[in-house]
N, C-alpha and C positions, 0 to 999 in steps of 0.2 A: 519392205512395208511396214507400217506401225499397224496393230492390229488394236482397233478402238473398241472397248467392252460396254454395250451400249446399256444394260440393263441395271434401271433403280439402286441407287447406293442409300437409300432409307427405303425405311418398311413404311408400310400404310400408319400402322400403328405411332410409330416415331413420325410421322407426318403431322396426326393430329394433335400428337401431344407437343410440339413444338408451336402447332396453331392457335389450341388454348392455352399455353406459356404468351404469347405473344397477343395472345387478345384479351387475359388477366392485367398484362405490362399496360396496356393503350389505355384500360379502363382507370388504371392506378397513377399513371405519368402525371405530372401538368401539364396541362396543355402546352403550356408559356419552351418548355422545353421539348415540346416534337414541331411545335411549328416555325420556333426559330430559324435566327440564321447557321449557317450549318459552320461555321467557326470563334471560336471562342477569345475572340482579339475584342479587347474593353480599349477604346480611343481615351488617350490622357487629353488631347489636348481640343479635337476637334467631335465636334455632335455625332451621338449614332446615327444618325441621319444623313448626316455628311461621310459618313467615315462607310457606308455602308453604298450610296452612293458612289463613292470609290472607288469601289471595288466593283462593283457590276460595271463602271468606267474601264476599270483595269482589265476585264475581261472581256469588254469589247474593242477595246484596243490590241489586243493583242493574244486574242482567241486558240483556245487550247481545250479540245472536248472534251479530255485525257485528264486535267488538270482542276483540281477541286479547290471554291471555293476559296479553302483556308492557303493554300498559297498567295491569291492575289487577295487574301486580308494582309498576310504577314507581308507582302511587297508597300501595300499600303500603311501600314505602322513603320513605316520608313517617314511616309511621310509625316503624318503624326508626332513621328519625334521632332520632325523638323521642326514644323507648326509648333508644338512646345517649346522650341528653342529662338523661335524667331518669330515674331510678333506680326512682322511684313507677308512672314510663306503663310500665316495663319489667315491675313486679311486678304492672301490672295486666293488659296485654297477656300474658302466660307463664300468668296465675292462668285469664284468660278463654278463650285457646285450651286450657286441661286440662280446664275444667270443658264446652266445648263437645264435645271430644271424649267426657266422660263419660257426656254428653247421647248423642251419637250412639252409644258404644260402648250402653248402656243400652237405646236403643231399635232398636238394628241391625247391635252387636254387630262395630264397626265403627268405626276413628275418624272425625271430621268429614269430612274430605278424601277419604275412599276409601267411600263413601255413594254409591250408584251410580246415584239417581236423585234430580232437583233438587226435586220436590215432596216430597221426603221432606226433603229440608238443609233447606227450606225449614220444616219442622215442624220440627227441631229449636232452628232462628234465632228461631220465633217464641212456643218455650216458655224463652227468657234474651233476648227484647228490650227489657223493663226492666231489666236488667241495666249497671250503669254500662261494662262490656267494649263491650257492642255500640252503646249508646251512643256510645261513644270515636270504633269505627273506622265506623260509619255518618256520622259528624258528621262526619270526617277524609276519607272518600272525596267527601261533596258540592265542594271543592276541589282534593281531591288524584287527585279522575279527573279530573273535569269542566272544570278549568284547561286541560291536556293541549290543545295546538296540533292534535295528532294524531286529539285528539276530538273535535274543531270538525269538523275537514274531515270526520270518517266522518257526522255530529249534520247538515252538510252548516251551520254556523255559517262563516263568512267571517270572525267576531274582530270587534275597534274597529273603528269607523270615523272615532271625532273626528281619526285624522291623516292620512284620508284627504275630510276634506271633511263626512263625517256620510253616512247613509243617505238623504235626500231628492233627490239628484241621484246617486243608486249604484242606482236599485230597492226600494226600497223595495218598492214595491207591483207586481213581475213576478212573485208566485204561479202557478205553471204548474201546481201540482198541486190548484188548484179547477176 
């Protein structure tokens, strides 16, 4: 049996000092830094609004509550690179985001990335799921999102094992969740 020590690890004095420091930092820090998006990606070919909409779309297509927006932004950077290299892809993404925003505007009177509820955004996505734009984004995300080692860690995947001798001698049968 594990014994958990429930006593607080921070004194009242430390808590007040940290709170005061946070208040000073919030006062001094520019507002754009606090209210900005959670990723540091700067799109090369796409407009920032288009990039942000694609990140939200990515999160809605493959939702994982424990994934940071930065992981989705990294996946969308691949689409941005494809748009930089190919004018047709850029047009497809720009026109697709415009159509997605128009559908959201029609249904909810706001652009897609401002629709408040996930279920409402998913309903808008379902209305365009046969569209080549949707298929391009969804298809890219399969590798763009799930080929990131940070994602592997979050999903419990240890990566390839061939270079480490394979899975047979490395606990392929150590399933502890059954």
